[in-house]
C-alpha positions, 0 to 999 in steps of 0.5 A, a space after each residue: 311677042 307682037 309687034 308694037 304696031 299689032 299692039 297699038 291696033 289692037 288697043 285702038 280696037 278695045 271696046 270701052 264697053 268690055 272694058 268696064 264691064 271687066 272694072 264692074 266685075 273686078 269692083 272698085 272704089 277709092 279709099 284715098 290711102 294714098 298707097 299708090 301715091 306714096 313711097 314703098 317699102 322694100 318688100 313692096 313692089 313699084 318702087 325704085 332700085 334697091 340702094 336708091 331709098 329714103 331712110 325714114 327713121 332719119 327723115 321722120 317720114 311716115 311712121 318710121 317702120 321702114 327702114 330705107 323707103 323706095 320712092 314713088 314711080 308713076 310713069 308721065 308722058 311729056 305732055 303730061 309733065 307740061 300739062 301738071 306744071 300748068 296746073 301746079 302754077 295755077 293752083 300754087 300761084 308760082 312757077 313750075 318748071 320740067 324738073 318740079 314735075 318729073 325726074 328721070 325714070 331711075 331703072 337702068 341708071 346706074 351711079 358715076 363716080 361722084 355717086 350721081 346717077 347716069 346713063 340711058 332710060 326711057 321714061 319719065 317718073 313723077 317727081 318725088 318729095 324727100 320722103 319718097 311720095 309724089 310731090 303733089 300728094 297732100 295728106 289731112 285727116 288721114 285722107 289723101 289728095 292729089 293737089 293737081 287732080 283734075 290734071 293728073 296723068 292717065 297713070 294715075 286716073 286709071 290706077 289700080 287697072 291695066 290692060 293685057 297688052 305687050 307695051 303697055 306698064 303693068 304697074 305694082 307688080 304682078 296683078 292680083 285679079 283679071 277680067 278679060 284683057 283687065 288686070 287689077 294690082 295690089 290696092 285696098 279699094 278692090 272689090 268694091 262697088 263701082 256704078 257703070 257711070 264711074 267704071 265707063 269713065 275708068 274704062 275710056 281712061 284706061 283705053 285711052 292709056 293703053 293708046 298712049 303707051 304704046 304711041 309713046 314706045 312707037 316714038 321712043 323706038 323710031 326716035 332712039 339716037 345712042 349717039 345722044 348719050 355721047 354728047 352727054 359726057 355720061 349725065 342721064 339721057 331720057 329717051 322719050 317720044 320728043 327725042 333725047 332729053 337732059 334730066 331737066 328736060 332740055 332736048 339734047 340737039 343732034 350734032 
């Protein structure tokens, strides 16, 4: 496996035109189905760990066909959390804090004696509502929409694509199509015509995301402080590129 620094150099060397060629060859058009913004049935990839689901029959979420639906998970960078909060404040004319936008990524966390999550995790996920959907997702007339569309994180801007570099995220399980270093993940919009302009815009965002993911991974690695968990008495600690934080985004100081 290449070092993260080597993978970062490879990400920075990615050619946007080549990425756009690959995206064009695969094809994509967003159908606004909401599949990448909502919770998942238990047999679908991309949801939270088993046992963290929402009982649709009791909650009245979606159509109730899938019991114990798993919450949506989408990685968001620390600066993106703040940008989304600003956009939400402007959209809804009310204050948004860190917890309104992001939550600790559930992977790696375990319930404590009171059933509350505890442990360490290394990413933030967009906040979800009681149905396990992204809190900024809304649906009208059978079509989904993002209420902070212009400020949406890179993971949302580039779905369903990823690049085949170690240290970058591969959403929604295994790829279902590929071209060059570009991987396409499950989405009903795949295989549809895409304009060159849209392909290039998506490709530029995909390169930016790959670079940011690797920069974030290096920052997490270099700033990891195992003593931070001891200072929180077993509560959740999120290690991001800015240092350890509590579940509400508050920095955890050193001794």
